[in-house]
C-alpha positions as CSV (number, residue, x, y, z in Angstrom):
1,X,-23.6,-5.6,31.6
2,X,-23.0,-9.2,31.9
3,X,-24.4,-11.8,29.4
4,X,-27.7,-11.9,30.3
5,X,-29.3,-8.6,31.2
6,X,-32.2,-9.3,33.6
7,X,-32.5,-9.6,37.5
8,X,-30.2,-7.7,39.0
9,X,-28.7,-5.8,36.0
10,X,-31.9,-4.3,34.9
11,X,-32.5,-3.3,38.4
12,X,-29.2,-1.6,38.5
13,X,-29.8,0.2,35.4
14,X,-33.6,1.2,36.2
15,X,-32.5,2.7,39.7
16,X,-29.1,4.2,38.2
17,X,-31.3,6.4,35.6
18,X,-34.1,6.9,37.9
19,X,-31.7,8.6,40.7
20,X,-29.6,10.7,38.0
21,X,-33.0,12.1,36.5
22,X,-33.9,12.9,40.3
23,X,-30.7,14.6,40.7
24,X,-31.0,16.5,37.8
25,X,-34.4,17.7,38.3
26,X,-33.7,18.8,42.3
27,X,-31.1,20.8,40.7
28,X,-32.9,22.3,38.0
29,X,-35.6,23.5,40.9
30,X,-33.3,24.8,42.9
31,X,-31.6,27.2,39.8
32,X,-34.6,27.6,37.9
33,X,-35.1,30.6,39.0
34,X,-31.6,32.1,39.0
35,X,-31.6,35.4,36.8
36,X,-28.0,35.7,34.5
37,X,-26.4,38.9,32.9
38,X,-23.6,36.8,31.2
39,X,-21.0,38.5,32.9
40,X,-17.6,36.3,33.9
41,X,-19.2,36.6,37.5
42,X,-22.6,35.1,36.5
43,X,-20.7,32.1,34.6
44,X,-17.7,31.3,36.5
45,X,-18.7,32.5,40.5
46,X,-22.5,31.8,40.3
47,X,-23.1,36.1,40.9
48,X,-21.5,35.5,44.5
49,X,-25.0,33.6,45.4
50,X,-23.5,30.4,46.8
51,X,-24.6,29.9,50.2
52,X,-22.1,28.0,53.0
53,X,-23.8,24.7,52.4
54,X,-23.2,24.9,48.3
55,X,-19.8,25.9,48.9
56,X,-18.8,23.4,51.2
57,X,-20.4,20.4,49.3
58,X,-19.2,21.6,45.9
59,X,-15.4,21.9,47.7
60,X,-15.8,18.8,48.8
61,X,-17.3,16.5,45.9
62,X,-14.3,18.4,43.4
63,X,-12.4,17.1,45.6
64,X,-13.6,13.9,46.2
65,X,-14.7,12.2,42.7
66,X,-13.7,9.1,41.3
67,X,-10.1,9.9,41.5
68,X,-10.0,9.7,45.3
69,X,-12.4,6.7,45.7
70,X,-11.2,4.3,42.9
71,X,-7.3,5.7,42.9
72,X,-6.9,5.9,46.8
73,X,-8.8,2.2,47.6
74,X,-6.7,1.5,44.1
75,X,-3.9,1.1,46.2
76,X,-5.1,-1.0,48.7
77,X,-3.2,0.5,52.1
78,X,-4.7,2.1,54.6
79,X,-1.2,4.8,54.2
80,X,-3.1,6.8,51.4
81,X,-5.4,8.1,54.3
82,X,-2.9,10.7,54.6
83,X,-3.8,12.7,51.6
84,X,-7.0,13.3,53.2
85,X,-5.8,13.6,56.7
86,X,-3.3,16.7,55.9
87,X,-5.8,17.9,53.8
88,X,-7.9,19.2,56.9
89,X,-4.5,21.7,57.0
90,X,-4.7,23.2,54.0
91,X,-8.5,23.7,54.1
92,X,-8.0,26.0,57.1
93,X,-5.2,27.5,55.3
94,X,-7.4,28.7,52.7
95,X,-10.2,29.6,55.2
96,X,-8.4,31.8,57.3
97,X,-5.5,33.2,54.9
98,X,-6.6,33.2,51.7
99,X,-10.1,33.7,51.2
100,X,-9.8,37.3,52.9
101,X,-7.1,38.1,50.4
102,X,-9.0,36.6,47.5
103,X,-12.2,38.7,48.5
104,X,-10.6,42.1,49.1
105,X,-8.3,41.9,45.7
106,X,-12.1,41.3,44.0
107,X,-10.9,38.8,41.8
108,X,-12.9,36.1,39.3
109,X,-9.7,33.8,39.0
110,X,-6.7,33.6,41.2
111,X,-4.3,34.3,38.3
112,X,-5.5,38.1,38.3
113,X,-4.0,37.8,42.1
114,X,-0.7,37.7,40.6
115,X,-1.2,40.2,38.0
116,X,-1.9,42.5,40.9
117,X,0.4,41.6,43.4
118,X,3.8,42.1,40.4
119,X,1.9,44.7,38.3
120,X,2.4,42.8,35.1
121,X,0.1,40.5,33.0
122,X,3.0,38.1,32.0
123,X,3.1,36.0,35.4
124,X,-0.6,35.4,34.9
125,X,-0.8,34.1,31.4
126,X,2.0,32.0,32.3
127,X,0.4,30.3,35.4
128,X,-2.8,30.3,33.6
129,X,-1.7,27.9,30.7
130,X,-0.3,26.0,33.2
131,X,-3.6,25.5,35.1
132,X,-5.2,25.0,31.8
133,X,-2.3,22.5,30.9
134,X,-3.4,20.2,33.7
135,X,-6.8,20.4,34.1
136,X,-7.1,19.8,30.1
137,X,-4.5,16.9,29.6
138,X,-4.5,15.4,33.1
139,X,-7.1,16.1,35.7
140,X,-10.5,16.1,33.4
141,X,-9.9,13.1,31.3
142,X,-8.3,10.9,34.5
143,X,-11.6,11.9,36.1
144,X,-13.7,10.3,33.4
145,X,-11.2,7.4,33.2
146,X,-11.6,6.5,37.0
147,X,-15.6,7.4,36.8
148,X,-15.7,5.0,33.5
149,X,-13.7,2.1,35.5
150,X,-15.8,2.3,38.5
151,X,-19.3,2.1,36.9
152,X,-17.5,-0.8,34.6
153,X,-16.3,-2.7,37.8
154,X,-19.4,-1.9,39.7
155,X,-21.3,-4.0,36.4
156,X,-21.8,-1.7,33.5
157,X,-19.8,-3.4,31.0
158,X,-19.6,-1.1,28.4
159,X,-16.0,0.1,26.7
160,X,-14.2,2.8,28.9
161,X,-14.1,5.2,26.3
162,X,-18.2,4.9,25.9
163,X,-18.8,5.4,29.5
164,X,-16.3,8.4,29.8
165,X,-17.7,9.6,26.6
166,X,-21.5,9.5,28.1
167,X,-20.0,11.1,31.8
168,X,-18.3,13.7,29.9
169,X,-21.3,15.1,27.5
170,X,-23.9,15.3,30.5
171,X,-21.2,17.2,32.6
172,X,-21.0,19.7,29.7
173,X,-24.3,20.1,29.5
174,X,-24.3,21.2,32.8
175,X,-21.5,23.6,32.6
176,X,-23.0,25.1,29.1
177,X,-26.5,25.4,30.9
178,X,-26.0,26.6,34.5
179,X,-22.2,27.7,34.9
180,X,-20.6,27.5,38.2
181,X,-24.2,27.9,40.2
182,X,-25.5,24.6,38.3
183,X,-22.6,22.7,39.0
184,X,-22.1,23.6,42.6
185,X,-25.8,22.8,43.4
186,X,-25.5,19.2,41.8
187,X,-22.5,18.7,43.3
188,X,-23.9,19.3,46.7
189,X,-26.7,16.9,46.2
190,X,-24.7,14.4,44.8
191,X,-22.2,14.6,47.5
192,X,-24.9,13.8,49.9
193,X,-25.6,10.7,48.1
194,X,-21.9,9.4,47.8
195,X,-21.0,10.3,51.2
196,X,-23.6,8.2,52.9
197,X,-23.4,5.3,50.7
198,X,-19.5,5.3,50.9
199,X,-19.9,5.4,54.8
200,X,-22.3,2.2,54.3
201,X,-20.0,0.7,51.9
202,X,-17.2,0.6,54.9
203,X,-19.7,-0.6,57.7
204,X,-20.7,-3.5,54.9
205,X,-17.2,-4.0,54.1
206,X,-15.9,-4.3,57.4
207,X,-18.7,-6.8,58.5
208,X,-17.9,-8.9,54.9
209,X,-14.5,-9.6,57.0
210,X,-15.9,-10.0,59.9
211,X,-14.5,-6.6,61.4
212,X,-10.9,-8.4,61.2
213,X,-9.4,-6.4,58.7
214,X,-5.8,-7.3,59.3
215,X,-6.4,-10.9,58.4
216,X,-4.1,-11.9,55.7
217,X,-3.5,-8.8,54.5
218,X,0.3,-7.4,54.8
219,X,1.7,-5.5,57.3
220,X,3.0,-2.7,55.3
221,X,-0.7,-2.3,53.8
222,X,-2.0,-1.4,57.3
223,X,0.8,0.5,58.8
224,X,0.5,4.2,59.1
225,X,4.0,4.7,59.3
226,X,5.4,5.0,55.4
227,X,8.4,3.1,54.8
228,X,11.1,4.9,52.1
229,X,10.0,2.6,49.5
230,X,6.2,3.2,50.0
231,X,3.6,5.6,48.3
232,X,4.0,8.7,51.4
233,X,6.9,8.1,53.4
234,X,6.3,9.1,56.6
235,X,8.9,12.4,56.5
236,X,6.8,13.3,53.3
237,X,4.3,14.5,55.7
238,X,6.8,17.5,56.9
239,X,8.1,18.7,53.7
240,X,6.3,18.4,50.6
241,X,3.2,17.3,51.9
242,X,2.8,20.6,53.8
243,X,2.8,22.2,50.6
244,X,0.9,20.4,48.1
245,X,-1.7,21.1,50.6
246,X,-1.1,24.5,50.8
247,X,-1.2,24.8,46.8
248,X,-4.1,22.6,45.9
249,X,-6.7,24.3,48.6
250,X,-5.3,27.8,48.3
251,X,-4.5,28.2,44.8
252,X,-5.9,25.8,42.7
253,X,-8.7,27.4,40.6
254,X,-11.3,24.8,40.6
255,X,-10.9,24.5,44.4
256,X,-10.9,28.4,45.4
257,X,-13.3,29.0,42.8
258,X,-16.4,27.6,45.0
259,X,-14.9,29.7,48.1
260,X,-14.5,33.1,45.9
261,X,-18.4,32.7,44.5
262,X,-20.1,33.3,48.4
263,X,-21.2,36.6,48.9
264,X,-18.8,37.4,51.8
265,X,-15.9,36.5,53.1
266,X,-17.8,35.0,56.4
267,X,-20.1,33.0,54.7
268,X,-17.2,31.5,52.2
269,X,-15.2,30.9,55.5
270,X,-18.2,28.8,56.8
271,X,-18.4,27.0,53.7
272,X,-14.5,26.1,53.5
273,X,-14.3,24.9,57.4
274,X,-17.7,22.4,57.2
275,X,-15.8,21.1,54.0
276,X,-12.7,20.9,56.6
277,X,-15.0,19.1,58.7
278,X,-16.4,16.6,56.3
279,X,-12.8,16.1,55.3
280,X,-11.1,14.9,58.6
281,X,-14.4,12.7,60.0
282,X,-15.5,11.2,57.0
283,X,-13.1,11.0,53.8
284,X,-10.1,9.1,55.3
285,X,-12.0,6.1,56.1
286,X,-14.1,5.8,53.0
287,X,-11.2,5.8,50.7
288,X,-8.4,3.5,52.2
289,X,-10.6,0.8,54.5
290,X,-12.9,-0.2,51.1
291,X,-9.8,-1.3,49.3
292,X,-8.0,-2.9,52.4
293,X,-10.6,-5.0,52.6
294,X,-11.4,-6.3,48.9
295,X,-7.6,-7.0,49.1
296,X,-8.5,-9.5,51.7
297,X,-11.3,-10.9,49.5
298,X,-9.9,-10.0,46.3
299,X,-6.1,-9.7,46.0
300,X,-4.1,-7.1,44.8
301,X,-6.0,-5.6,41.9
302,X,-5.1,-2.4,41.9
303,X,-7.7,0.4,40.5
304,X,-10.3,-2.2,39.9
305,X,-10.6,-2.7,44.1
306,X,-13.2,-0.5,44.8
307,X,-15.8,-1.0,42.1
308,X,-15.7,-4.6,42.8
309,X,-16.3,-4.7,46.0
310,X,-19.2,-2.3,46.1
311,X,-20.4,-4.9,43.3
312,X,-20.0,-7.8,46.1
313,X,-21.2,-6.1,49.0
314,X,-24.4,-3.6,48.0
315,X,-27.6,-5.3,46.8
316,X,-28.2,-4.3,43.2
317,X,-30.9,-1.6,43.9
318,X,-28.7,-0.1,45.9
319,X,-25.5,-0.9,43.7
320,X,-27.9,1.3,41.1
321,X,-28.2,4.2,43.6
322,X,-24.7,4.4,44.7
323,X,-23.8,4.3,40.8
324,X,-26.2,6.9,40.2
325,X,-24.2,8.9,42.6
326,X,-21.0,8.3,41.6
327,X,-21.8,9.4,38.1
328,X,-23.3,12.4,39.8
329,X,-20.3,12.8,41.4
330,X,-17.9,12.0,37.8
331,X,-20.1,14.4,36.4
332,X,-19.8,17.6,38.9
333,X,-16.5,17.1,39.3
334,X,-15.7,17.0,36.0
335,X,-18.4,19.8,34.8
336,X,-16.4,22.1,37.9
337,X,-13.0,21.7,36.4
338,X,-14.4,22.6,33.1
339,X,-16.1,25.3,34.3
340,X,-12.5,26.5,36.1
341,X,-11.1,25.9,32.9
342,X,-13.6,27.7,30.5
343,X,-13.5,30.5,33.0
344,X,-9.4,30.8,32.9
345,X,-9.5,30.4,29.1
346,X,-11.8,33.1,28.9
347,X,-10.8,35.9,31.5
348,X,-7.0,35.4,30.8
349,X,-6.9,34.6,27.4
350,X,-9.8,35.5,25.2
351,X,-10.6,38.7,26.8
352,X,-7.2,40.1,26.7
353,X,-5.5,38.8,23.4
354,X,-8.6,37.9,20.9
355,X,-11.7,39.9,22.1
356,X,-13.9,41.4,24.8
357,X,-16.3,38.9,25.7
358,X,-20.3,40.7,25.6
359,X,-21.7,37.3,26.7
360,X,-19.5,34.7,28.3
361,X,-22.6,32.1,28.5
362,X,-22.0,31.8,24.8
363,X,-18.4,31.4,25.0
364,X,-18.2,28.7,27.5
365,X,-20.5,26.7,25.5
366,X,-18.2,26.6,22.5
367,X,-15.0,26.2,24.9
368,X,-17.0,23.4,26.9
369,X,-17.6,21.6,23.8
370,X,-14.1,22.0,22.4
371,X,-12.8,20.5,26.0
372,X,-15.2,17.5,26.3
373,X,-13.8,16.2,22.9
374,X,-10.4,16.5,23.8
375,X,-10.6,15.2,27.2
376,X,-12.8,12.1,26.1
377,X,-10.0,11.3,23.5
378,X,-6.9,11.3,26.0
379,X,-9.2,8.9,28.6
380,X,-7.2,5.5,27.0
381,X,-4.2,7.3,28.1
382,X,-4.7,6.5,31.5
383,X,-5.5,3.1,31.3
384,X,-2.2,1.8,31.3
385,X,-1.4,3.6,35.0
386,X,-0.9,1.1,37.5
387,X,-2.5,3.3,39.9
388,X,-4.7,6.5,39.0
389,X,-3.8,8.5,42.0
390,X,-0.1,8.3,42.8
391,X,0.4,8.7,38.9
392,X,-2.1,12.1,39.1
393,X,-0.2,13.2,42.2
394,X,3.2,12.9,40.4
395,X,2.3,14.7,37.3
396,X,0.8,17.4,39.2
397,X,4.1,18.3,40.3
398,X,4.8,19.6,36.8
399,X,3.2,22.8,37.3
400,X,2.0,22.7,41.4
401,X,5.2,24.0,42.9
402,X,6.2,26.2,40.4
403,X,2.6,27.5,40.6
404,X,2.9,27.6,44.5
405,X,6.2,30.2,44.3
406,X,4.8,32.8,42.4
407,X,2.2,33.4,45.1
408,X,4.9,32.7,47.6
409,X,7.3,35.4,46.3
410,X,4.1,37.8,45.2
411,X,2.6,37.8,48.4
412,X,5.7,37.8,50.8
413,X,7.5,39.9,48.6
414,X,7.5,43.6,47.1
415,X,9.6,44.9,44.2
416,X,9.6,41.8,42.6
417,X,9.1,42.2,38.3
418,X,6.5,39.6,36.3
419,X,9.7,38.8,34.5
420,X,11.5,37.7,37.5
421,X,8.3,35.4,38.8
422,X,8.1,33.8,35.0
423,X,11.8,32.5,35.8
424,X,11.1,31.6,38.6
425,X,7.9,29.1,37.4
426,X,9.6,28.0,34.2
427,X,12.5,26.9,36.1
428,X,10.1,24.7,38.4
429,X,8.5,23.3,35.9
430,X,11.8,22.5,33.7
431,X,13.6,20.7,36.9
432,X,10.7,19.0,38.0
433,X,9.8,17.7,34.1
434,X,14.1,16.9,34.1
435,X,13.6,15.1,37.5
436,X,10.4,13.0,36.8
437,X,11.5,11.9,33.1
438,X,15.1,11.9,33.0
439,X,16.9,11.4,36.5
440,X,14.2,9.4,38.9
441,X,13.9,6.5,35.9
442,X,17.8,6.5,35.4
443,X,18.3,6.4,39.4
444,X,20.3,9.7,39.3
445,X,18.3,11.2,42.1
446,X,16.8,9.2,44.6
447,X,14.8,11.8,46.2
448,X,11.1,10.4,46.9
449,X,8.7,12.6,44.4
450,X,6.8,14.6,47.1
451,X,10.7,15.4,48.6
452,X,11.7,16.8,45.6
453,X,8.6,19.0,45.1
454,X,10.5,21.1,48.1
455,X,13.4,21.3,46.0
456,X,11.5,22.5,43.2
457,X,9.6,25.2,45.0
458,X,13.0,26.6,47.4
459,X,14.8,26.6,43.8
460,X,12.1,28.4,42.2
461,X,11.4,30.5,44.7
462,X,15.7,31.6,44.9
463,X,15.5,32.0,41.1
464,X,12.9,34.2,41.0
465,X,14.7,36.7,43.5
466,X,18.0,35.9,41.9
467,X,16.7,37.2,38.5
468,X,15.1,40.3,39.5
469,X,18.2,41.3,41.5
470,X,21.3,39.9,39.1
471,X,19.4,40.7,35.6
472,X,16.6,42.9,36.3
473,X,18.4,45.2,39.0
474,X,15.4,45.1,41.3
475,X,15.7,45.0,45.5
476,X,12.9,42.6,46.8
477,X,12.1,43.3,50.2
478,X,10.3,41.1,52.6
479,X,7.3,42.5,53.4
480,X,4.2,40.3,54.2
481,X,2.2,42.6,56.6
482,X,1.2,44.8,53.7
483,X,-0.6,41.7,52.0
484,X,-1.7,39.9,55.0
485,X,-3.6,43.2,55.9
486,X,-6.2,41.7,54.3
487,X,-7.0,39.2,56.6
488,X,-8.2,42.2,59.0
489,X,-11.6,42.0,56.4
490,X,-12.5,42.9,53.1
491,X,-15.4,42.1,50.6
492,X,-16.6,41.6,47.4
């Protein structure tokens, strides 16, 4: 905490611990009577028991963790709100296009849909491996790092790795003990607290600068029209941003898993639409306004902005409540991604290549423990990033557009072999890696990374179709009607 562990610091600790215990207790009371059979749908899809409220809460908090609150406010500019505003469109596409397809297909993982569409398991295995690569090496450790950074800058003066380990171990406990059901319930309860206090922080922050957000702030930090050298050039909203949102909300296992855990298509759609309303009405303000106010008060302090502002505007007892809510959000977010990662491993790898899974709870516990150790060990890697959110979005391109290309080809075309889809995905991964690590740093290609995601996606689709025709001798047919007949209905 600080040099003398008294007064406000002790109040903050006591309140934080009390609220954390309360969230855990309420979660346990909600799920204690659930019956489990150890099946994959029981562990990874909550047995199909999530009502619309928990679907909405889980989707919202799986996305809204400290990656967004710390990372977006760390840019200290209004422009980053576009990530959340455009997410509204992505959620509508999930609700009305992909949810009916997933339910009619009866899948546990999104990768199972690819195997159904291509009639071969190779593409399923590759895409699942890419998902696991992103979750294990990027998203889980980045979430733990940003959560630990927030707690540290808000007053918990312990080493980042220690704070990250504390969050990671508790997240693992939720994943092991209650599966997706426990995670979704905790995310919902924690999310209510996070959103309420985050809105209050916006109000208090604006009050601290007399509601004049523009005073002393450079114009480029206030504009919503991004320049060519900004994190989000304005034209990219109509290029790569569209496809990033489709990938993230509609084909990304940690998100879609929540939508697939409801008892029916209609219940899932209600939850997704509720999450969309929260996304457009609340989220944009809470992820950018505090960062701009922090610029006024403290200057350009990057990812430390949000935690320092919270420490400045909230009284100790309330900052303790918020610290607990944020800790719960990080724990729930981490547990959600862990549950998705373990589900992919169990269903797509262990059951297929090692042995049938008799009890998914046991396998989940072992895999979760291993993932936790790896994630905590990787936390220091993110400490050197100037902006955690921009780093995440850029690294995301290594897998996001190649994976989306497999879904586009599989859903819109028939007569394409799994091997052709694999070629498309490998091409996309390779070309985006070359752009990120070779061409862009050397100035060979000046395209913004959001623009280059379109290049990656289009050329990946072309590569898959060309390999299918020229090498495999197949004849792809554009036939979206057969797939989107699922939009007419369907149930698990």
